[in-house]
C-alpha positions as a printed Julia matrix, in Angstrom:
439×3 Matrix{Float64}:
  -2.83   14.66  -18.9
  -3.53   12.34  -21.59
  -3.11    8.61  -22.35
  -1.07    9.59  -25.47
   2.47   11.46  -25.57
   2.35   14.86  -23.67
   4.85   17.56  -23.76
   6.41   18.21  -20.39
   8.32   21.07  -19.34
  11.2    21.93  -21.59
  14.47   20.8   -20.48
  17.12   23.67  -21.65
  14.58   24.72  -24.19
  14.01   21.2   -25.35
  10.47   19.93  -25.32
  10.25   16.7   -23.81
   7.6    13.92  -24.35
   6.11   11.93  -21.65
   4.47    8.75  -22.25
   4.3     5.39  -20.01
   4.04    2.88  -23.11
   6.87    4.57  -25.39
   9.1     5.1   -22.4
   8.56    1.47  -21.45
   9.38    0.12  -24.74
  12.6     2.18  -25.26
  13.74    1.07  -21.72
  13.39   -2.49  -23.03
  15.33   -1.57  -26.21
  18.14   -0.11  -24.02
  18.5    -2.53  -21.26
  20.57   -5.23  -22.68
  22.59   -2.57  -24.93
  23.57   -0.75  -21.6
  24.45   -3.89  -19.82
  26.9    -4.68  -22.73
  28.19   -1.14  -22.53
  28.83   -1.44  -18.83
  26.34    1.12  -18.2
  23.6    -0.68  -16.43
  24.43    0.62  -13.06
  25.25    4.04  -14.36
  21.66    5.67  -14.03
  21.4     6.22  -17.82
  18.03    7.97  -18.66
  16.53    7.98  -22.01
  14.6    11.29  -22.56
  12.0    11.65  -25.62
  12.12   14.85  -27.55
   9.23   16.43  -29.42
  10.75   16.91  -32.66
   9.78   15.56  -36.22
  13.38   15.14  -37.11
  15.45   11.7   -37.21
  18.09   12.38  -34.55
  19.36   11.33  -31.31
  22.1    12.89  -28.89
  23.74   12.49  -25.6
  24.1    15.13  -22.68
  25.54   14.03  -19.41
  23.82   10.71  -18.59
  20.89   11.3   -20.63
  20.16    9.82  -24.07
  17.75   12.13  -26.2
  15.73   10.53  -28.92
  13.51   12.5   -31.34
   9.91   11.25  -31.82
  10.79   11.74  -35.56
  13.28    8.91  -35.3
  10.63    6.7   -33.4
   8.07    7.46  -36.41
  10.43    6.86  -39.12
  12.17    3.71  -37.75
  10.27    0.61  -39.4
  11.79   -2.0   -36.75
  13.12   -1.88  -33.34
  16.4    -2.78  -34.42
  16.92    0.47  -36.18
  16.39    2.43  -32.68
  18.46   -0.16  -30.99
  21.26    0.79  -33.21
  20.83    4.38  -32.49
  20.85    3.7   -28.78
  23.97    1.56  -29.07
  25.62    4.3   -30.82
  24.64    6.91  -28.12
  25.88    4.35  -25.41
  29.09    4.24  -27.25
  29.51    7.8   -26.72
  28.81    7.8   -23.16
  30.96    4.48  -22.28
  33.87    6.08  -24.23
  33.55    8.97  -22.16
  33.39   11.3   -25.17
  31.76   14.24  -23.66
  34.37   14.7   -21.08
  37.25   14.63  -23.69
  35.25   16.52  -26.06
  35.19   19.35  -23.49
  39.08   18.97  -23.11
  39.4    19.24  -26.99
  37.23   22.31  -27.16
  39.46   23.92  -24.57
  42.4    22.99  -26.51
  40.8    24.47  -29.63
  40.18   27.76  -27.97
  43.61   27.68  -26.79
  45.13   27.11  -30.55
  42.58   30.08  -31.45
  43.81   32.34  -28.72
  47.49   31.52  -29.61
  46.76   32.23  -33.25
  45.06   35.51  -32.57
  47.93   36.67  -30.47
  50.44   35.7   -33.0
  48.33   37.59  -35.47
  48.05   40.71  -33.38
  51.93   40.49  -32.95
  52.44   40.6   -36.63
  49.94   43.43  -37.08
  51.66   45.47  -34.47
  55.14   44.79  -36.08
  53.65   45.72  -39.35
  52.26   48.92  -37.98
  55.62   49.76  -36.35
  57.31   49.07  -39.72
  54.59   51.0   -41.76
  54.32   47.53  -43.74
  50.68   47.02  -44.61
  51.67   43.76  -46.19
  53.17   42.46  -42.75
  49.89   43.94  -41.02
  47.69   41.83  -43.58
  49.71   38.84  -43.04
  48.98   39.09  -39.34
  45.2    39.38  -39.99
  45.39   36.28  -42.0
  47.44   34.36  -39.57
  44.75   35.04  -36.74
  42.02   34.12  -38.82
  43.78   31.04  -40.45
  44.66   29.89  -36.97
  41.05   30.18  -35.55
  39.99   28.11  -38.56
  42.58   25.45  -37.99
  41.44   25.07  -34.52
  37.88   24.77  -35.6
  38.74   21.96  -38.11
  40.8    20.28  -35.77
  37.96   20.04  -33.35
  35.62   18.94  -35.82
  38.04   16.02  -36.99
  38.21   14.83  -33.52
  34.66   14.77  -33.34
  34.3    12.75  -36.65
  37.03   10.14  -35.13
  34.85    9.88  -31.91
  31.65    9.2   -34.24
  33.59    6.39  -35.85
  34.44    5.05  -32.57
  30.83    5.25  -31.24
  29.85    3.39  -34.57
  32.15    0.56  -33.87
  31.49    0.41  -30.24
  27.83    0.01  -31.18
  28.41   -2.75  -33.32
  30.3    -4.55  -30.4
  27.26   -4.03  -28.43
  24.94   -5.31  -30.93
  26.94   -8.61  -31.45
  27.35   -8.93  -27.56
  23.27   -8.86  -27.18
  22.99  -11.19  -30.53
  21.48   -8.58  -32.63
  21.87   -7.41  -35.94
  23.75   -4.23  -37.11
  21.45   -3.89  -40.2
  19.18   -1.43  -38.39
  22.2     0.93  -38.14
  23.04    0.66  -41.56
  19.62    1.38  -42.67
  19.76    4.57  -40.66
  22.74    5.76  -42.25
  21.44    5.06  -45.77
  18.28    7.01  -44.94
  20.55    9.91  -43.97
  22.61    9.52  -47.04
  19.23    9.62  -49.11
  18.1    12.59  -47.38
  21.43   14.5   -47.97
  21.12   13.36  -51.74
  17.36   14.55  -52.0
  18.23   17.92  -50.38
  21.03   18.21  -52.96
  23.54   19.14  -50.45
  27.01   19.33  -51.56
  29.23   19.72  -48.66
  32.85   19.87  -47.72
  33.36   16.83  -45.28
  36.06   18.61  -43.49
  33.4    21.24  -42.34
  31.16   18.52  -40.59
  31.15   17.13  -36.92
  29.88   13.72  -38.29
  31.45   11.39  -40.9
  29.87   11.47  -44.23
  26.79    9.01  -44.34
  28.38    7.21  -47.54
  31.77    6.77  -45.47
  30.25    5.36  -42.27
  28.26    3.02  -44.73
  31.26    1.74  -46.27
  33.05    1.54  -42.68
  30.18   -0.46  -41.1
  29.27   -2.7   -43.95
  31.87   -5.12  -43.76
  31.43   -5.48  -39.94
  27.92   -6.25  -40.22
  28.2    -8.56  -42.94
  30.91  -10.57  -40.79
  28.42  -10.9   -37.85
  26.51  -14.16  -37.29
  23.68  -12.17  -36.35
  23.45  -10.0   -39.38
  20.05  -11.66  -40.54
  18.44  -11.97  -37.19
  15.03  -10.08  -37.17
  13.34   -8.7   -34.26
  10.95  -10.75  -32.47
   7.37  -10.57  -33.83
   6.14   -9.55  -30.29
   8.68   -6.8   -30.1
   7.87   -5.53  -33.61
   4.1    -5.43  -32.66
   4.89   -3.04  -29.65
   7.16   -1.02  -32.08
   4.08   -0.77  -34.47
   1.71    0.33  -31.7
   4.25    2.91  -30.51
   4.43    4.32  -34.14
   0.8     4.06  -34.45
   0.26    6.24  -31.15
   2.82    8.54  -32.09
   1.52    9.1   -35.69
  -2.04    9.45  -34.07
  -1.25   12.18  -31.59
   1.47   14.15  -33.37
   1.57   13.69  -37.23
  -2.47   14.04  -38.39
  -4.89   11.76  -39.49
  -3.2    10.8   -42.49
  -0.02    9.64  -40.92
  -1.06    6.23  -39.77
  -2.68    4.97  -42.84
   0.58    5.81  -44.61
   2.69    3.99  -41.94
   0.67    1.03  -42.24
  -0.66    1.03  -45.9
   0.45   -2.71  -45.95
  -1.46   -3.78  -43.26
  -4.59   -1.41  -42.92
  -6.78   -3.99  -40.98
  -4.19   -4.59  -38.33
  -3.65   -3.84  -34.45
  -1.62   -0.88  -35.02
  -4.16    0.59  -37.42
  -7.04   -0.15  -35.13
  -4.95    1.63  -32.12
  -4.38    4.9   -34.2
  -8.27    4.72  -35.22
  -9.3     4.53  -31.59
  -6.92    7.41  -30.62
  -8.04    9.28  -33.66
 -11.62    9.04  -32.91
 -10.83   10.02  -29.31
  -9.16   13.03  -30.31
 -11.96   14.18  -32.53
 -14.44   13.69  -29.97
 -16.05   10.47  -31.12
 -15.78    8.85  -27.69
 -18.4     6.16  -28.44
 -16.49    5.13  -31.47
 -13.3     5.44  -29.6
 -14.53    3.08  -26.83
 -15.93    0.76  -29.34
 -12.27    0.32  -31.1
 -10.55    0.21  -27.58
 -12.86   -2.58  -26.64
 -11.71   -4.65  -29.75
  -8.34   -3.72  -28.92
  -8.45   -5.06  -25.36
 -10.2    -8.24  -26.55
  -7.44   -8.94  -28.88
  -4.79   -8.15  -26.19
  -6.48   -8.19  -22.64
  -3.13   -7.9   -20.85
  -1.95   -4.79  -22.61
  -1.57   -2.27  -19.97
  -1.81    0.62  -22.36
  -5.06   -0.16  -24.04
  -6.61    0.1   -20.65
  -4.9     3.27  -19.98
  -6.47    4.61  -23.34
  -9.82    3.35  -22.17
  -9.43    5.1   -18.91
  -8.56    8.44  -20.61
 -11.68    8.06  -22.83
 -13.81    7.2   -20.1
 -12.89   10.41  -18.22
 -13.29   12.47  -21.16
 -16.69   10.82  -21.5
 -17.47   11.91  -17.42
 -17.41    8.28  -16.33
 -14.78    8.75  -13.76
 -15.34    5.6   -11.52
 -15.09    3.47  -14.87
 -11.93    5.43  -15.92
 -10.45    4.52  -12.39
 -11.06    0.87  -12.75
  -9.57    0.97  -16.27
  -6.42    2.78  -14.79
  -6.31    0.26  -11.95
  -6.11   -2.77  -14.47
  -3.51   -1.01  -16.38
  -1.42   -0.34  -13.44
  -1.76   -4.13  -12.31
  -0.82   -5.24  -15.78
   2.18   -2.96  -16.26
   5.54   -4.83  -16.31
   7.13   -2.15  -14.04
   5.74    0.6   -11.56
   4.91    3.29  -13.65
   4.34    6.85  -12.02
   2.75    8.17  -15.13
   0.01    5.46  -14.6
  -0.21    6.13  -11.07
  -0.77    9.76  -11.84
  -3.51    9.07  -14.51
  -5.29    6.4   -11.8
  -5.15    9.4    -9.23
  -6.5    11.82  -11.85
  -9.59    9.56  -12.36
 -10.14    8.83   -8.83
 -10.02   12.57   -8.2
 -12.64   13.33  -10.88
 -15.12   11.36   -8.97
 -15.56   14.05   -6.34
 -16.15   11.21   -3.65
 -14.06   12.04   -0.36
 -12.87    8.56    0.08
 -11.78    8.26   -3.74
 -10.39   11.72   -3.55
  -8.39   10.52   -0.5
  -7.09    7.77   -2.35
  -6.5    10.1    -5.34
  -4.01   11.94   -3.23
  -2.28    8.98   -2.22
  -1.65    7.82   -5.61
  -0.74   10.96   -6.79
   1.87   11.51   -4.16
   3.26    7.77   -4.97
   3.3     8.57   -8.84
   5.14   11.83   -8.38
   7.72   10.29   -5.9
   8.75    8.1    -9.1
   8.38   10.86  -11.53
   9.18   14.01   -9.48
   9.53   16.22  -12.94
   6.18   15.51  -14.16
   4.77   18.84  -13.84
   1.19   18.29  -14.7
   0.74   15.72  -11.72
   1.19   18.47   -9.02
  -1.69   20.45  -10.4
  -4.09   17.15   -9.64
  -2.12   16.66   -6.35
  -3.11   20.16   -5.4
  -6.7    19.86   -6.21
  -7.01   16.61   -4.4
  -5.51   18.27   -1.05
  -7.89   21.26   -1.81
 -10.91   19.26   -1.81
  -9.78   17.26    1.47
  -9.41   20.82    3.11
  -5.43   20.35    3.58
  -4.68   23.78    2.2
  -0.81   23.76    3.28
  -0.37   20.55    1.33
  -2.17   22.0    -1.54
   0.07   24.95   -1.51
   3.23   22.81   -1.21
   2.16   20.83   -4.22
   1.59   24.04   -5.94
   5.12   25.06   -5.13
   6.5    21.94   -6.41
   4.58   22.23   -9.71
   6.33   25.55  -10.08
   9.5    24.49   -8.83
   9.96   21.37  -11.43
   8.73   23.81  -14.24
  11.64   26.0   -13.21
   9.3    28.91  -11.99
  11.39   29.31   -9.05
   9.86   32.68   -8.11
   6.33   31.45   -7.77
   7.65   28.23   -6.17
   9.05   30.55   -3.45
   5.92   32.52   -2.94
   3.65   29.28   -2.66
   6.27   27.24   -0.39
   6.26   30.25    1.9
   2.3    30.37    1.96
   2.5    26.57    2.52
   4.88   26.98    5.68
   2.26   29.21    7.28
  -0.03   26.37    7.62
   2.39   23.44    7.95
   3.58   22.05   11.39
   7.06   23.69   11.85
   9.74   21.04   11.39
   7.8    18.61    9.69
   8.83   16.84    6.4
   6.57   18.98    4.49
   7.45   22.4     6.12
  11.35   21.43    5.69
  10.6    20.72    2.23
   8.91   24.04    1.65
  11.98   25.57    3.42
  14.31   23.86    0.9
  12.4    25.46   -2.33
  12.63   28.76   -0.37
  16.41   28.31    0.22
  17.08   27.13   -3.58
  19.43   28.89   -5.53
  19.74   28.34   -9.3
  23.1    27.39  -10.25
  24.81   30.53  -11.59
  22.35   32.69   -9.7
  23.86   35.53   -7.45
């Protein structure tokens, strides 16, 4: 557990980053866009992916955004444009229709293959090598036609999502210039890489084409010159400083903020860098300066709490986390887990009991936050509640995808829990669980 971004259990092989500050910021970016798209009640979740490339994609009701995109985007408007585009895919039902198109493309390829086989058989029967060769070409060409048809459909949906994104930005009074800057960056990256591609082999429109399509729409908007509010821009800068310090090395933040080396973002990055390199006194001094500048910023108190835990000052750390929780605009399960961890570190029975309560409450909000179950198990163990500790361990393994170990610990928990109790029944649910597709 760290105040900064932590890589959680991978979802389908994707390394997921959890961080209360960044998640709250991105949620604020997304809220008006999702409302404009009619998705505010659709349970859309935004997931951060630990990847340095500039990318985002949709899967189900989740929008995945790479940390590389957050680092590269200089303004909130750029990321808001990315979210608007992905929201366009969800609102347009593109995933469902794409599955239908994939099935259609497969059918086209199968028909072409069967036609090719038929021609090949006819060629063999007539002892005609030319006809047999034509059959093979027909099968190959049919599959290629099906593939290009699918790619063409995907390009059309990308253009549709772009236009929807502009509509959402217009409806929320925001500029589309961030989207344009994103596409210009993509075009620049392609040019620098010396890429020369066939546009018909791509699932996305060529960047220069997207820029041309959107330029007139953006320029017609009455909000084209609207800038992000200064307070939101500062939150964006602090987010980038945190990501740079935790994930991109010591020199990353100075590069990002070379035009403002004495600003709050650089101070934030410096505090984190000092913490990561074990200079705890320097880290605390810098964190004190951060809190003096923004006393109501919950994430500065969160960082202070994490440093104090490392400095073996758990009572003070718990107080810092308590302040962070009180200041956070919405209830954060991640902050509650951090608070519980600090209380647990005191080793004092009353505070350990409170730690278990906080950890349990935090995990009820963030059930997939695997690291928290280890602390919950420790808390129950220190309190002598071995059955609850075994169940917390089972939950950790379950949400990590290790169902075999989860079932073992759930069975052990049941032996110590009251039969028929909610905890006993939860253990039974884990024991009875069968992964999708499992026999």
